C-alpha positions in Angstrom: -195.3 62.5 -11.8 -192.2 60.6 -11.3 -192.7 60.8 -7.6 -196.2 59.3 -7.8 -194.9 56.3 -9.8 -192.2 55.6 -7.2 -194.8 55.7 -4.4 -196.9 53.2 -6.3 -193.9 50.8 -6.7 -193.3 51.0 -2.9 -196.9 50.1 -2.2 -196.7 47.2 -4.6 -193.5 46.0 -2.8 -195.3 46.1 0.5 -198.2 44.1 -0.7 -195.9 41.5 -2.3 -194.0 41.1 1.0 -197.2 40.5 2.9 -198.3 38.0 0.3 -195.0 36.1 0.6 -195.4 35.9 4.3 -198.9 34.4 4.0 -197.8 32.0 1.2 -194.1 31.3 1.5 -194.1 29.2 -1.6 -195.3 32.2 -3.7 -192.8 34.9 -4.7 -193.2 38.0 -6.8 -191.2 38.7 -10.0 -191.0 42.3 -11.2 -190.0 43.6 -14.6 -189.5 47.2 -15.8 -193.3 47.6 -16.2 -195.6 48.7 -13.4 -197.4 45.4 -13.2 -196.2 42.3 -11.4 -196.7 38.6 -11.9 -196.7 36.1 -9.1 -194.3 33.3 -9.8 -194.5 29.9 -8.0 -191.0 28.9 -6.8 -190.3 25.2 -6.0 -186.8 25.8 -4.6 -187.7 28.1 -1.7 -187.7 26.8 1.9 -190.5 27.6 4.3 -189.6 30.3 6.7 -190.6 30.4 10.4 -189.7 28.8 13.7 -188.4 25.2 13.5 -190.8 22.5 14.6 -189.6 18.9 14.9 -191.4 16.5 12.7 -192.6 13.0 13.6 -189.5 11.6 11.8 -187.3 13.8 13.9 -188.9 12.7 17.1 -188.4 9.0 16.0 -184.7 9.6 16.0 -184.6 11.0 19.6 -182.7 8.0 20.9 -180.1 8.2 18.2 -179.7 11.9 18.9 -179.5 11.3 22.6 -176.4 9.0 22.1 -174.8 11.7 20.0 -175.6 14.4 22.6 -174.1 12.2 25.4 -170.9 11.5 23.5 -170.5 15.1 22.2 -171.3 16.7 25.6 -168.9 14.4 27.4 -166.1 15.3 25.0 -166.9 19.0 24.9 -167.3 19.2 28.6 -163.9 17.7 29.3 -162.3 19.9 26.7 -163.9 23.1 27.9 -163.0 22.3 31.5 -159.4 21.9 30.4 -159.5 25.1 28.5 -161.0 26.9 31.5 -158.3 25.6 33.8 -155.5 26.5 31.4 -156.9 30.0 30.9 -157.3 30.6 34.6 -153.7 29.6 35.2 -152.5 31.7 32.3 -154.4 34.8 33.6 -152.8 34.4 37.0 -149.3 34.0 35.6 -149.7 36.8 33.0 -151.0 39.2 35.7 -148.1 38.5 38.0 -145.6 38.6 35.1 -147.0 41.9 33.8 -146.7 43.5 37.2 -143.1 42.4 37.5 -142.3 43.5 34.0 -143.8 46.9 34.6 -141.4 47.5 37.5 -138.5 46.9 35.1 -139.9 49.1 32.4 -140.3 52.0 34.8 -136.6 52.0 35.3 -135.6 51.2 31.7 -137.7 53.7 29.8 -135.8 56.6 31.5 -132.8 55.7 29.5 -134.6 56.7 26.3 -134.7 60.4 27.2 -132.3 63.0 28.5 -131.9 63.1 32.3 -132.6 66.7 33.5 -130.5 66.2 36.6 -127.5 65.0 34.6 -128.0 68.0 32.2 -127.9 70.4 35.2 -124.7 68.8 36.5 -123.1 69.2 33.0 -124.1 72.9 32.8 -122.8 73.6 36.3 -119.5 71.9 35.4 -119.2 74.0 32.3 -119.9 77.3 34.2 -117.3 76.3 36.7 -114.7 75.8 34.1 -115.6 79.1 32.5 -115.2 81.1 35.8 -111.9 79.5 36.4 -110.6 80.5 32.9 -112.4 83.4 31.2 -110.7 82.7 27.9 -112.5 79.3 27.6 -115.2 79.4 25.0 -118.6 78.1 25.8 -119.1 74.6 24.5 -122.4 74.0 22.6 -124.7 71.5 24.3 -124.7 68.1 22.7 -128.0 66.5 21.4 -129.2 63.5 23.5 -129.0 60.1 21.8 -130.0 56.8 23.6 -127.6 53.9 23.4 -128.2 50.8 21.3 -128.5 48.6 24.4 -131.2 50.9 25.9 -133.1 50.8 22.7 -133.1 47.0 22.5 -133.9 46.6 26.1 -136.9 48.8 26.0 -138.1 47.5 22.7 -138.0 43.9 24.0 -139.7 44.7 27.3 -142.5 46.8 25.8 -143.2 44.0 23.3 -143.1 41.5 26.1 -145.6 43.6 28.1 -147.9 44.0 25.1 -147.9 40.2 24.4 -148.6 39.4 28.1 -151.5 41.8 28.2 -152.8 40.3 24.9 -152.6 36.8 26.4 -154.7 38.0 29.3 -157.3 39.5 27.0 -157.4 36.4 24.8 -157.7 34.1 27.8 -160.6 36.2 29.0 -162.2 35.7 25.5 -161.7 31.9 25.7 -163.4 31.8 29.1 -166.3 33.8 27.8 -166.6 31.6 24.6 -166.7 28.4 26.7 -169.4 29.7 28.9 -171.3 30.9 25.8 -170.9 27.4 24.2 -172.3 25.6 27.3 -175.2 28.0 27.5 -176.2 27.6 23.9 -176.0 23.8 23.9 -178.2 23.6 27.0 -180.7 26.3 26.0 -183.3 24.0 24.3 -184.8 21.0 26.2 -185.8 19.1 23.1 -183.4 16.3 22.1 -183.7 17.1 18.4 -183.1 20.8 18.9 -180.2 20.2 21.3 -178.6 17.7 18.9 -178.8 20.2 16.0 -177.3 23.0 18.1 -174.5 20.8 19.5 -173.6 19.6 16.1 -173.7 23.1 14.6 -171.5 24.6 17.3 -169.2 21.6 17.7 -168.3 21.5 14.0 -168.1 25.2 14.0 -165.3 25.0 16.6 -163.5 22.6 14.3 -164.1 24.6 11.2 -162.7 27.8 12.7 -159.8 26.1 14.5 -160.6 27.1 18.0 -158.2 24.4 19.2 -155.4 26.0 17.4 -156.4 29.4 18.7 -156.2 28.2 22.3 -152.8 26.6 21.6 -151.5 30.0 20.3 -152.2 31.9 23.5 -149.6 30.2 25.7 -147.2 30.5 22.7 -147.5 34.3 22.9 -146.7 34.2 26.6 -143.7 32.1 25.9 -142.4 34.6 23.3 -143.0 37.3 25.9 -140.7 35.5 28.3 -138.0 35.2 25.8 -138.2 38.9 25.0 -138.0 39.7 28.7 -134.7 37.6 29.0 -133.3 39.2 25.9 -134.1 42.7 27.2 -132.6 41.8 30.6 -129.3 41.0 28.9 -129.4 44.3 27.0 -130.3 46.1 30.3 -127.3 44.7 32.1 -124.8 45.3 29.3 -123.9 48.9 30.3 -123.9 47.9 34.0 -121.6 44.9 34.2 -120.1 42.6 31.6 -119.8 39.5 33.9 -123.4 39.8 34.9 -124.4 40.2 31.3 -122.6 37.1 30.3 -124.2 35.1 33.2 -127.7 36.2 32.1 -126.9 35.4 28.5 -125.8 31.9 29.5 -129.1 31.5 31.4 -131.0 32.6 28.3 -129.1 30.2 26.0 -129.7 27.3 28.4 -133.4 28.2 28.7 -133.7 28.4 25.0 -132.0 25.1 24.4 -134.3 23.4 27.0 -137.3 24.9 25.3 -136.2 23.7 21.9 -135.6 20.2 23.3 -139.0 20.1 25.0 -140.5 21.2 21.7 -138.9 18.5 19.5 -138.9 15.7 22.1 -142.6 14.7 21.5 -142.0 14.8 17.8 -139.3 12.1 18.1 -140.8 10.1 21.0 -144.6 10.2 21.0 -144.8 8.9 24.6 -142.9 11.9 25.9 -144.8 13.8 28.5 -143.0 17.0 27.6 -144.3 19.4 24.9 -144.7 23.0 24.1 -147.3 24.9 22.0 -144.8 24.9 19.2 -144.7 21.0 19.2 -148.2 20.8 17.6 -147.3 23.6 15.1 -144.2 21.8 14.0 -146.1 18.4 13.8 -148.6 19.9 11.5 -145.9 21.6 9.5 -144.1 18.3 9.1 -147.3 16.6 8.0 -147.8 19.2 5.3 -144.9 17.5 3.4 -146.6 14.2 2.5 -147.5 13.4 6.1 -143.8 13.1 6.9 -144.2 13.4 10.7 -146.8 10.6 10.9 -145.1 8.3 8.5 -141.9 8.5 10.4 -143.7 6.8 13.3 -145.3 4.2 11.0 -148.9 5.3 11.9 -151.8 3.5 10.3 -153.8 6.5 9.1 -151.3 9.5 8.8 -153.7 11.7 6.8 -154.5 14.9 8.9 -153.6 13.3 12.2 -152.8 15.6 15.1 -150.0 15.1 17.6 -152.4 13.9 20.3 -154.1 11.5 17.9 -150.7 10.2 16.9 -149.8 9.5 20.5 -153.1 7.6 21.0 -152.6 5.6 17.8 -149.0 4.7 18.7 -150.0 3.5 22.1 -152.1 0.6 20.7 -149.6 -0.6 18.1 -148.4 -4.2 18.7 -144.7 -3.5 18.1 -143.9 -2.4 21.7 -147.2 -3.0 23.4 -146.4 -6.5 24.8 -143.3 -5.2 26.7 -145.3 -2.3 28.2 -148.2 -4.6 29.2 -145.8 -6.8 31.1 -144.4 -3.9 33.0 -147.9 -2.6 33.7 -149.1 -6.0 35.0 -146.0 -6.3 37.3 -146.5 -2.7 38.5 -150.2 -3.3 39.2 -149.6 -6.4 41.2 -147.1 -4.7 43.5 -149.5 -1.8 44.1 -152.3 -4.2 45.3 -151.2 -4.6 48.9 -154.6 -5.2 50.6 -157.0 -8.1 50.0 -159.8 -5.8 49.1 -157.7 -4.4 46.3 -156.4 -7.7 45.1 -159.7 -9.5 44.8 -161.1 -7.3 41.9 -157.8 -8.0 40.0 -158.3 -11.7 40.5 -161.9 -11.5 39.4 -160.7 -10.0 36.1 -158.2 -12.7 35.3 -160.7 -15.3 33.9 -162.3 -12.8 31.7 -158.9 -11.9 30.2 -157.9 -15.5 29.5 -161.0 -17.7 29.2 -162.8 -17.8 25.8 -165.7 -20.3 25.7 -165.8 -20.1 21.9 -162.2 -21.1 21.4 -161.2 -24.8 20.9 -158.6 -24.5 23.7 -160.7 -22.1 25.7 -157.9 -19.5 25.7 -157.5 -16.0 24.3 -154.2 -16.5 22.6 -153.4 -12.8 22.3 -153.8 -12.4 26.1 -151.6 -15.4 27.1 -148.5 -13.2 26.9 -150.1 -10.8 29.3 -150.7 -13.5 31.9 -147.5 -15.4 31.8 -145.5 -12.7 33.6 -147.9 -13.1 36.5 -146.8 -16.7 36.8 -143.1 -16.2 36.2 -142.3 -13.2 38.4 -139.5 -14.0 40.9 -140.9 -11.4 43.2 -143.6 -13.1 45.2 -145.4 -9.8 45.7 -145.9 -9.7 41.9 -146.5 -13.4 41.4 -150.3 -14.0 41.1 -150.2 -17.6 42.2 -148.3 -16.7 45.3 -150.7 -13.9 46.1 -153.7 -16.1 45.6 -152.2 -18.7 47.9 -151.4 -16.1 50.5 -155.0 -14.8 50.2 -156.6 -18.2 50.7 -154.5 -19.0 53.7 -156.1 -16.1 55.5 -159.7 -17.2 54.9 -160.6 -17.6 58.5 -160.4 -13.9 59.2 -162.7 -12.9 56.3 -166.2 -11.6 56.5 -169.1 -13.7 55.1 -169.5 -11.4 52.1 -165.8 -11.5 51.2 -165.7 -15.3 51.6 -168.6 -15.6 49.2 -166.8 -13.6 46.6 -163.6 -15.6 47.0 -165.4 -18.9 46.7 -166.4 -18.1 43.1 -163.5 -15.9 42.1 -160.4 -17.8 43.2 -161.2 -21.2 41.7 -161.9 -19.7 38.3 -158.7 -17.6 38.4 -156.6 -20.6 39.4 -158.2 -22.7 36.7 -157.6 -20.1 34.0 -154.0 -19.5 35.1 -153.2 -23.2 35.1 -154.8 -23.6 31.7 -152.8 -20.7 30.3 -149.6 -22.2 31.7 -149.8 -25.6 29.9 -149.4 -26.7 26.3 -151.8 -29.6 25.8 -150.2 -30.7 22.5 -146.7 -31.1 23.9 -147.9 -31.8 27.4 -145.4 -29.3 28.7 -145.5 -25.9 30.3 -145.4 -22.7 28.3 -143.0 -21.2 30.8 -139.3 -20.7 30.3 -136.9 -23.2 32.0 -135.8 -20.6 34.6 -139.4 -20.4 36.0 -140.5 -24.0 35.9 -139.1 -25.0 39.4 -140.8 -22.0 41.1 -144.1 -22.7 39.4 -144.0 -26.4 40.5 -143.5 -25.3 44.1 -146.4 -22.9 44.0 -148.6 -25.5 42.3 -147.7 -28.1 44.9 -148.6 -25.6 47.7 -151.9 -24.8 46.0 -152.9 -28.5 45.9 -152.4 -28.9 49.6 -155.1 -26.3 50.5 -158.0 -28.0 48.7 -160.4 -29.4 51.4 -160.8 -33.0 50.5 -162.5 -33.7 53.9 -165.4 -31.4 53.0 -166.4 -33.0 49.7 -169.5 -34.6 51.1 -170.4 -32.0 53.8 -170.1 -28.8 51.7 -168.5 -26.9 54.6 -169.3 -23.2 54.0 -166.3 -22.1 56.1 -164.0 -23.3 53.3 -163.2 -20.3 51.1 -162.8 -22.1 47.7 -165.4 -24.8 48.0 -167.7 -24.7 45.0 -168.4 -26.5 41.7 -165.5 -24.6 40.0 -163.0 -25.8 42.7 -162.7 -29.2 41.3 -161.9 -27.9 37.8 -159.2 -25.7 39.3 -157.7 -28.6 41.3 -157.6 -30.8 38.2 -155.9 -28.2 36.1 -153.4 -27.4 38.8 -152.6 -31.1 39.1 -152.1 -31.4 35.4 -149.9 -28.3 35.2 -147.9 -29.6 38.1 -147.4 -32.9 36.2 -146.4 -31.0 33.0 -143.9 -29.0 35.1 -142.2 -32.3 36.1 -142.1 -33.3 32.4 -140.6 -29.9 31.5 -138.0 -30.5 34.1 -137.1 -33.8 32.5 -136.6 -31.9 29.2 -134.4 -29.4 31.0 -132.3 -32.2 32.4 -132.0 -33.7 29.0 -130.8 -30.5 27.5 -128.2 -30.1 30.2 -126.7 -33.5 30.1 -126.5 -33.5 26.3 -124.7 -30.2 26.1 -121.2 -30.0 24.7 -119.8 -28.9 28.0 -120.0 -32.4 29.4 -118.2 -33.8 26.4 -115.1 -31.7 27.1 -112.2 -32.9 29.2 -113.2 -32.3 32.9 -109.5 -31.7 33.8 -109.3 -28.7 31.5 -109.1 -25.5 33.5 -110.7 -23.4 30.8 -114.0 -25.2 31.1 -114.1 -26.3 34.7 -116.2 -23.5 36.0 -118.8 -23.9 33.3 -118.9 -27.6 33.8 -119.5 -27.1 37.6 -122.3 -24.7 36.8 -124.1 -27.1 34.4 -123.4 -30.0 36.7 -124.9 -28.1 39.6 -128.1 -27.4 37.7 -128.4 -31.1 36.7 -128.0 -32.2 40.3 -130.5 -29.7 41.5 -133.2 -31.0 39.1 -132.4 -34.6 40.1 -132.7 -33.8 43.8 -136.2 -32.4 43.1 -137.2 -35.6 41.4 -136.6 -37.5 44.6 -138.0 -34.9 46.9 -141.6 -34.2 47.9 -142.1 -31.8 45.1 -142.9 -34.7 42.8 -145.3 -36.4 45.3 -148.9 -35.6 45.8 -152.0 -37.1 47.5 -155.0 -38.2 45.5 -158.6 -38.3 46.8 -160.2 -41.8 46.9 -163.0 -41.4 49.3 -164.1 -38.9 52.0 -162.0 -40.8 54.5 -159.2 -42.0 52.3 -156.3 -40.4 50.5 -153.5 -42.0 48.5 -150.1 -40.5 48.1 -147.6 -41.4 45.4 -144.8 -39.8 43.3 -145.1 -39.2 39.6 -141.5 -40.4 39.2 -141.5 -44.3 39.5 -139.9 -45.6 42.6 -137.2 -47.6 40.8 -136.0 -44.5 38.9 -135.9 -42.6 42.2 -133.7 -45.2 43.7 -131.3 -45.1 40.8 -131.2 -41.3 40.9 -130.4 -41.5 44.6 -127.5 -43.9 43.9 -126.2 -41.6 41.2 -126.3 -38.5 43.3 -124.1 -40.1 45.9 -121.3 -40.2 43.3 -121.3 -36.4 42.6 -118.5 -35.3 45.1 -115.7 -34.9 42.6 -115.4 -34.0 38.9 -113.5 -37.2 38.3 -116.8 -39.1 38.6 -118.6 -36.7 36.3 -118.7 -38.9 33.2 -120.2 -41.8 35.2 -122.8 -39.6 36.8 -123.8 -37.9 33.5 -124.1 -41.3 31.7 -126.3 -42.6 34.5 -128.5 -39.5 34.3 -128.8 -39.8 30.6 -130.0 -43.4 30.9 -132.6 -42.4 33.4 -133.7 -39.4 31.3 -134.3 -41.7 28.4 -136.6 -43.8 30.6 -138.5 -40.7 31.8 -139.1 -39.5 28.2 -141.4 -42.5 27.7 -144.9 -41.3 27.6 -146.3 -44.4 29.2 -144.7 -43.4 32.5 -146.9 -40.3 32.7 -150.2 -41.6 31.3 -151.1 -43.5 34.5 -150.7 -40.3 36.5 -153.1 -38.5 34.1 -155.5 -41.3 34.6 -155.3 -40.8 38.4 -156.0 -37.1 37.9 -159.0 -38.0 35.7 -160.3 -40.5 38.2 -160.2 -38.0 41.0 -161.8 -35.4 38.9 -164.6 -37.7 38.0 -165.3 -38.5 41.6 -165.3 -34.8 42.5 -167.6 -34.1 39.5 -170.0 -36.8 40.7 -170.1 -35.2 44.2 -170.8 -31.8 42.6 -173.7 -33.3 40.7 -175.0 -35.0 43.8 -174.9 -31.7 45.8 -175.8 -29.0 43.3 -177.0 -30.9 40.2 -174.4 -29.2 38.1 -171.0 -30.3 36.6 -167.8 -28.4 37.3 -166.6 -25.7 35.0 -165.9 -26.9 31.5 -166.2 -30.6 32.5 -165.8 -32.3 29.1 -163.1 -30.0 28.0 -161.0 -30.6 31.1 -161.5 -34.4 30.8 -160.3 -34.3 27.2 -157.4 -32.1 28.2 -156.3 -34.5 31.0 -156.8 -37.6 28.9 -158.0 -37.4 25.2 -160.3 -40.1 24.0 -158.1 -40.9 21.1 -155.3 -42.4 23.3 -154.8 -46.1 23.0 -155.3 -48.3 26.1 -152.2 -48.8 28.4 -150.7 -52.2 28.7 -149.2 -52.1 32.2 -149.6 -49.8 35.2 -147.5 -49.7 38.3 -149.2 -51.3 41.3 -148.4 -48.3 43.6 -151.0 -46.2 41.8 -154.4 -46.2 43.5 -156.3 -46.5 40.2 -159.7 -48.1 40.3 -161.7 -47.0 37.2 -164.8 -48.8 38.4 -165.2 -46.5 41.4 -166.5 -43.4 39.5 -168.8 -45.5 37.3 -170.4 -47.2 40.3 -170.8 -43.9 42.0 -172.7 -42.7 38.9 -174.8 -45.8 39.1 -175.8 -45.0 42.7 -176.7 -41.5 41.6 -179.0 -42.3 38.7 -180.9 -45.2 40.1 -183.8 -43.1 41.3 -183.2 -40.0 39.2 -183.9 -38.9 35.7 -181.3 -39.3 33.0 -180.2 -36.2 31.2 -177.4 -34.6 29.2 -175.4 -34.2 32.4 -175.4 -37.9 33.2 -174.6 -38.6 29.5 -171.4 -36.5 29.8 -170.5 -38.3 33.0 -171.1 -41.7 31.4 -168.9 -41.0 28.4 -166.0 -40.0 30.6 -166.4 -42.9 33.0 -166.3 -45.3 30.0 -163.1 -43.7 28.8 -161.5 -44.3 32.2 -162.9 -47.8 32.5 -161.4 -48.9 29.1 -158.2 -46.9 29.4 -156.1 -50.1 30.0 -155.8 -53.3 28.1 -156.3 -55.4 31.3 -159.0 -54.1 33.6 -157.7 -52.6 36.9 -160.8 -53.7 38.8 -162.1 -57.1 39.8 -164.1 -59.3 37.4 -167.2 -58.8 39.4 -166.8 -55.0 39.4 -166.2 -55.0 35.7 -169.4 -57.1 35.0 -171.4 -54.8 37.3 -170.1 -51.7 35.4 -171.0 -53.2 32.0 -174.4 -54.2 33.2 -175.0 -50.6 34.4 -173.9 -49.2 31.0 -176.3 -51.5 29.2 -179.1 -50.6 31.6 -178.3 -46.9 31.1 -178.4 -47.1 27.3 -181.7 -48.9 27.3 -183.3 -46.6 29.8 -182.0 -43.5 28.1 -183.3 -44.6 24.8 -186.8 -45.3 26.3 -186.9 -41.7 27.5 -186.1 -40.2 24.1 -188.8 -39.5 21.5 -188.3 -40.8 17.9 -188.0 -37.2 16.6 -185.1 -36.3 18.9 -183.3 -39.7 19.0 -180.7 -39.0 16.4 -179.9 -35.6 17.8 -179.5 -37.0 21.3 -177.1 -39.7 20.3 -174.8 -37.4 18.2 -172.8 -36.4 21.3 -171.4 -40.0 21.5 -168.3 -40.2 19.2 -166.6 -43.2 17.6 -164.7 -44.1 20.7 -167.8 -43.9 22.9 -169.7 -46.3 20.7 -166.7 -48.7 20.7 -166.7 -48.7 24.5 -170.4 -49.3 24.7 -169.9 -52.2 22.2 -167.3 -53.7 24.5 -170.0 -53.7 27.2 -172.3 -55.7 24.9 -169.7 -58.4 24.3 -169.2 -59.1 28.0 -168.6 -62.5 29.6 -172.2 -62.7 30.8 -173.3 -63.1 27.2 -171.0 -66.1 26.8 -171.4 -67.7 30.3 -174.7 -69.6 30.6 -174.3 -70.0 34.4 -174.0 -66.3 35.1 -176.5 -65.2 32.4 -180.1 -64.2 33.2 -183.0 -63.3 31.0 -182.9 -59.7 32.1 -179.2 -59.3 31.4 -179.6 -61.1 28.0 -182.4 -58.7 27.2 -180.4 -55.6 28.1 -177.4 -56.8 25.9 -179.7 -57.5 23.0 -181.6 -54.2 23.4 -178.3 -52.2 23.7 -176.9 -53.7 20.6 -180.2 -53.2 18.7 -180.3 -49.5 19.8 -176.9 -48.9 18.4 -177.8 -50.6 15.2 -181.0 -48.8 14.6 -180.0 -45.3 15.4 -179.8 -44.3 11.8 -178.0 -45.0 8.5 -176.3 -41.6 8.6 -174.6 -42.7 11.9 -173.3 -45.9 10.2 -169.7 -44.7 10.4 -169.8 -44.6 14.1 -171.9 -47.7 14.8 -170.0 -50.0 12.6 -166.8 -49.6 14.6 -167.8 -52.3 17.1 -169.6 -54.6 14.6 -166.7 -57.0 13.9 -166.1 -57.5 17.7 -169.8 -58.1 18.3 -170.0 -60.6 15.4 -167.0 -62.5 16.7 -168.5 -62.6 20.2 -171.8 -64.0 19.0 -170.0 -66.5 16.9 -168.1 -67.8 19.9 -171.1 -67.7 22.3 -172.7 -71.1 23.2 -176.2 -71.7 21.8 -177.7 -72.5 25.2 -177.1 -69.0 26.6 -180.1 -66.9 27.4 -179.0 -64.2 25.0 -179.3 -66.5 22.0 -182.6 -67.9 23.3 -184.1 -64.5 23.8 -187.0 -63.3 21.8 -185.9 -61.3 18.7 -182.4 -62.8 18.6 -183.0 -64.2 15.1 -183.9 -60.8 13.7 -181.1 -59.2 15.5 -178.5 -61.8 14.2 -179.8 -61.4 10.6 -179.6 -57.6 10.9 -176.0 -57.9 12.2 -175.1 -60.3 9.4 -176.4 -57.9 6.8 -174.5 -54.9 8.3 -171.3 -56.9 8.6 -171.7 -58.0 5.0 -172.2 -54.4 4.0 -169.1 -53.6 6.0 -167.1 -56.1 4.0 -168.3 -54.5 0.8 -167.3 -51.0 1.8 -163.5 -51.5 1.5 -162.9 -47.8 1.0 -164.7 -46.8 4.1 -162.2 -44.9 6.3 -163.9 -46.4 9.4 -163.6 -50.0 8.0 -162.5 -52.7 10.3 -162.5 -56.0 8.5 -163.3 -59.4 10.1 -160.5 -62.0 10.6 -159.7 -63.8 7.4 -160.8 -67.2 8.8 -164.3 -65.9 9.5 -164.9 -63.9 6.4 -165.5 -66.9 4.0 -167.9 -68.6 6.3 -169.8 -65.4 6.9 -170.1 -64.7 3.1 -171.2 -68.3 2.5 -173.9 -68.0 5.3 -175.3 -64.8 3.9 -175.5 -66.3 0.4 
């Protein structure tokens, strides 16, 4: 009966198993009775083959990124393991074979030698035959020596460890093949991602990395045991030989210990042993001691390799290494094909369009060594200059690449070398002279004669070329100013205050005096002279050092023969340095650079319809709009500010006005009104002002009412003031030269500026007092006052000026002269 009940329970279990397969959410609960009750379980998971859902397939692209990254990492790691294991198998096989030969000889010392026993017995029999009274000595029990025991124990352990390494290395090779096979078994991205993640994190959880690191460690222990057994093996044979092998063992052990601890002290050390990682983890077990000793950012659970990677990107020593790397790279690039990709990468490393100064400040220190290297093979400007001089031997493709790459690189390097605020170079005094020479040589290779023709045989001709030339000229000028500062520091040093007859300071005085004389000689040499472009057939050369200062320097240098004349020479140099420190000496040169750049930019627009690279930024860097007009300019400078503006006039007469022409107009106006007294003839000045009024009227006619305020926002306070000066021209006051058309353009230009918008009042009202005074002094018979709408315009102007008088706290306020203010208030009332 009991057997029957058991059979029934087995049948019930079979039925319940079948039911659970048909309905996986339904399980069966049994009690002590023979009946069962199906129980619905909400916590069970459906069993069966995995099928990706729609949501899983939607994540295929995400899984693909994970698979690509994981497989790339795992593939490299497994290849390294495979290569290491192959090398280890070869070494362990050869080592085991060699060790076996030693063991064959050494294990004999562990047992009694039958041949030696026979010899002993024969000796004893011989003694007995010679003397019958001699008793037979009992045979002694064999006992191996301590040296033999240690030798064989070390060598057998060494052999066992070597064979174990071979076996484990074979296992690792098998595991790597199995890992690759399993991760590529399924074609579905979702399945592969799950398998890769499962096995990848399994390797991490079970510490396969540590296991692989232990295998070479066992082989190293085996080698130490071999050397220890070798010392014990030689001990009964020869004491000197034993001591020699012991010394080798000690040295080998010391080197091994040093290689083990060296990466723990210096993370950039290429030497390490398997024990290094073990000791690193052991040190980190005590409050992350190893990681904190190197001031790592995230010391928690960091490995030795991760610590090295983290230390390599820290800023403490990175700058010094980067400089060495840049210098080393430049010296390696011996061919033009190798150098050009490096030059192409320079603008990306320096140029930042979103920065106010267009520079990546953190990368300036990386580029400066390229400019200051004394070795011309490592100086990037010298290499670019050498590259450009060989342009005639280039292929068309290489010439095309250089035409876009070299100008941008030169522009970015020149920009990185200057400090716009101080108008000096960022370079140290020791490198300023070399940079000025290279900059001077670079300026001589720009093809001025091909500005109009766009000669394609010229390697650096393009719209970026003119920006590069302008920045090189500006950096060259700043290098001269930096040399003035150097000269000032030298002549004001305490060495020149000492008694020149004192023997203790004579050598130092001669050295400083020689440096001062060298700088002065450069001031009167060709290094401070350049040629500026005026027209396709005309160049104008001049020196940035005024001619009278050069003459005085020349006279002073003639008195330098003896130290007795040192005080007079130094005082003369100090006086000239004080003159060269005046900013007004250098501002005209910057205006010449700006004028040339505007002419080149106009040519670029004529030929390609585009402005050079960073046009407005370069113009503001050369000559900011905030600078006050210059009183006097030397006559030797070929400065004609009307030339670029009239070139713009010829360009836009039959073309559409746009933002490009607006930018050109603003910079031309800045150049035109950069001096108190115009540097052009009266007729040219009137023509320029007429063109400005014509441009403003025509530009306003082409702007819709909805975009008018947005279009005029690019004109700042100084731009509006300059346009206002064009309105108060002599043709408004001179009836004989005034025409109805000119009067109408003056009226319309002024009215456009007044009606732009109340929100723009701060900008517009800058020129109102001057305009009011001009109209007050204009004869009533001029065409301007007789024009239609003048009454309305005058009333509007009076109201705005009156409002201006009331706004005393306005930061832009410019009050009228006191003698006109009462009359104006009375008129308004």
